[in-house]
N, C-alpha and C positions, 0 to 999 in steps of 0.2 A: 728519124730513128738514130740510135747510136751508130757512129760511123767507123768502119774499119780503117786501120792505118798501119803503116809499116815501121814507124819510128817510135821507140819508147817515149812516153810523155815526160816532159820536164817535171821533176819532183814527184814522179809516180811511185816511188818505192824502190828499194834496193833489191839486189839480187835479180835484176832485170836481165834482158837479153833474150827472154823467151818471145817467140813469135806471137803476135796478137791473135786472139781467139777468132776463128772463122766459124760461125754457126750457120747451118742451113736455115732458110726462112721457114717459119712455122705458120700454118694456117691460124687465123685469128677468128674466134667465134664470139659474137655478142649474144649473151644469154639473158632472156627475159622470163623463162619458165624453168622450173626445176627439172623437168623431163629432158631438157636439152643438155644437161650435165652428165658426165659418165656415171654409170651405175656404181662402179667400184669406189667412186668418190662419195656419192650419196649414201651408200651402205658400206662403210668401212669395216674391214674384217682382218683378223690375224692371218688369214690365208692369202690375202692380197694386199700387203703393206705398200703404201705409196710415199713418194717424196715429191713435193710440188713446190714451185716458186709461188710466193704469196705477197700481196701488197693491197693497200686500200687507197682510194682517192676520195676527196670530199671537200666540202667547204668548211674551213676552220676545224679540221678533223680532231675531234675529242669527244667528251661525253655529251656536249651540247651541239656541236656542229653536225652537219649532214654528211653521212656516208653515202657516196654516190655510185662508186664502182669498186668492185672487189675483183682483183686480178688473180687468176690461177694459171700457173705455167706447168703443163705436163710435158713429157718428152716429145709428144707428137703434135701438140697444139696448145694455144693460149686461149683461155676462156675469160672473157670480160663479163662479169656478173653485174648486170645493170640494176642497181638497187632502187633507182627511181622508177623505171618501167616495171620491174618485177615486184617491187614493194617488199614489205616485211615477210610475206610468205616465201619469197625466193631466198632471202637471207636465212630465214629459219630452217629452210631445207638443207642449208649448208652447215648447220649447227653440229650435227653428229660428227662430221669430218673435222671441223675446226677444233672440236674438243677431244678428238680421238687420239689415242696413243699409237694407232696404226697408220696415221697420216702425219708425216713430218712436214711441217710448214717452214720453208726457207724464206727468211725475210730480213731486211736491213733496218734495224731499229724499230722494234714492234710496239713500243710503249703507247703511242697515241692510237694506233690501229686497234690494239687490245682494249684500250679505254672506250673507244667508240663502240666496239662490238659488245662490250660488257654492259654499258649503261643504256645503250639504245636497243639492244636485241637480247640481252641476257645470256650472251655467249662468253664462256670462259676459254679464251684462246690457250691451247695446251699443245705440248710436244712441238716446240718451236726451235729451230736452229737459227739463231740471230747472227748474221755475218759480221755485224759491227763488233759484237763480242768476240767472235771467232778470230777476227783480225787482230784484236788486242792480245789475245792469248797466244797467237802465233808469234807476234812480236816479242812477247815475254819469253817464249821458248827459245828464240834466237838471241836472247840476252840483251834485248833492247829495252831501255827504260822508257815507258810511256809517260808523257807529260800528263799532269793531273786533269787538264782540260782538253786533252787531245782525243777526240772521237772521230774516226774516219767517216767522211761523207760517202754516200753511195757513188757519186761522180768520181771521187778519188779512188774508191775501190775498183770501179770499172777500169780506170786508167792504169792501175798497177799491173805491169806485164806478168807478174807471177800468177795472177788470178784471172785476168781477162785481157788487159791491154787495149781497151777501146775508149777513145774519147767520146764524150757525150755533150757536145755543145748545144744540142737541142734542149737540154734541160733548162738552160738559161732562157731560151725562147719561151718555154712554158711558164717559167717564173715571171717573165715580163707580162705575159698574157694574164696571169693570175693577179698581178698588181693592177692591171687595167680593168679586169673584170673578176672580182673575188668569187663570183658565182660561176666561174668558167666550167666547173665539172657538172653543173646542173643543166647545161645546155643540151637540148635534144632536137633533132637526132645527133648522135655522136659524129663529130667532124673527123676528117682524116687525121688531122693533127692530134685530136684527143685519143683516137685509137692507137696511133703510133706511140704517143707519149706513155699511155697506160701499158702498152705491150712492152716497151723498152725497159720499164721499171721492173719487169719480172723475167724476161726471156733469157737473161744471162745467169740467173740465180742458180739453176741446177748445175751448170758447168762450174761456177764458182764454188758451190757446195762440194762437188766431187774433188776439186783440187785442194780445198781446205781440209776435208776429212782425211785425205791421204797424208797430210802433214801433221795433224794434231796427235799428240801422244795421249795415253790413256788418262792421265791426270787432267790434262787440258780438256779432253772430251767430257769428263765428268763435270768439271767446272763450267764448261759451256752449257751443259744441260741444266745445271742449277741456276746459273746467271740468266739464261734465256727465260726460265720459268719466272724468275724474279722480275725481269723486265716486263713480262706479260701482265703482272699484277701491280706494277709500280704506281700507276695512277688510278687503279681500281679499288680505292679505299672505301671500305664500308664499316659498319659497326660490329661485325662479327670477327674481325681480325683474320680475314681470309679463311675462316673455317670451312667455307663451302668450296674452296679450291682444292685441286688434287695435291697430295703430299709431294714435297720436294724429293728429287732423286737422292738415294742413299749412295754411300761409297761402294762402288762395285767390288765384287770378290776377286776379280782378276787383276787388281792393282797390287803389285808386289809389296810385301810387308816392309821391305827396306827402302821403298820409294817414299820420299817426303810428300805427304798429302796435307795441304794447308787446311785450316779450319774452313768450314762451309761459310759462304757469304750469307749475310743476314739482311733482310729487308726490314727496316724500321721506319715508322711514320711518326713524325712529331706534329702534334696539334699546337699551332701557334696562337697564343691569345690575341684578341683584337688589338690592333695598334702596335704589335711588337714584331711584325714581319721585317720592318726596317732594321731591327737589331740583328736579325738572322742574315740579312743580305749585306748590310754595311754600306758605307758610302761608295757609290759606283761599283758595287759588288765586291769591294775589297775584303770584307770579312769572309764571305763564302769562298772566295778564291784562296784565301790564306789557309782555311781549314782543309780544303781539297788538297792543296799542295803539301801541307805538313802531315796530314793523316791518311793520305792515299784512299780517300773515300769518294764514292760517287754521290753527288747531291742533286736531286731533281726537284725543282720548285714548280708547282702547278701553274702559277702566274695567272695571266688573263684567261687562259683556257680552262683553268681549274685543275685540281682543287685549290682554291685561293688561300686557304687557311692551313695548309698542311705542307710539310717538307718530307720527301722520301730520301732515305739514306741506304746505300748499298755498301757494305763494308764487312770486314771479318769480325767485327765486334759490335755488340749492341750498345749504342751510346745515347739512347733516348733518355734514360733516367738522368744522365749528366746534363743533357740539354735542358730538360725540364727544371733542374735545379738552378742552372745558370740563367735561364730566362727570368727566374724569379729574383735574381740578384740585381744589384745596382750597377754591376760592371758588364762590359761587353761579353756575351756568352761565348763568342768565338775566340776572343783573346784568352779567356779562361780555359777554353777547351784545348787550344794550341799549347798552353802551358801545362795542362794537366795530362795531355795525351801520353807522354812517355811513361807515366805511372801505370797506364793500362797494359803496357807491353812488358812489365817486369813481374 
């Protein structure tokens, strides 16, 4: 499991000096039947709102890969929901909570987890607090300019003394095991290593959530809610343009009128014609890196996991029409976009 330490990690984040987080050991329960889960989770209600740590493990986790374990961290216990032993019935029993506005799911980078839940179980992950997004917003609050390709990993977040201050060397051990056995998470019974690894991926999330929520201002909290919702549907592309998903959060009334509120982020999806993905990516990724850097836009390509013919954009502007025009031209679409982008801002 993640190991306590007394010295701030190298390169762990500035503003350090805080003592590493010391959390009591929580009981871990492996769940194979719905009745083993807390009633307040299975039957979410406004009278008993919950905040839980959340993650999924699987084989090539995406729309096609197998979801094997779903981890739920409560203040008093960690539940490992065994999707292999419990099957679809068990995961479907969790659907009301995973879609509920009364249950906040704290997770680090929810995109592939949400994709697997949506395409394999018909679950629309909702009301997520994504710590990867929250970290970026906190860095912006402190006046730090985030690099266009700089997304903090969960290991680095754990090591940051402002939020946890715990090294996680065991994560690399698990990655090594996964390289040796890609079906690692399908093995049953669950080994001690599997239980520890799955538990460590969620047991610190509630503490990190509490520290981040204390620091986020009102505007950042609103942007966090919007961007987390967009992350949930990033790879869940269907033909109805997300019409079956909940509406995005609106600007709250308690944000002062004199506070600058940026335009809401937009998730746009580009359908790439057959044979033209190379123009989107560029040689060794040079084109897509150039547009990320110049346009401050998040670009997510499905790649081998899928969707293979679509590119998702997270930005303050809808740029899909421009991309469609440029893909039809004889010139590099990204070269043209980089040149054209300043016109969008005037």
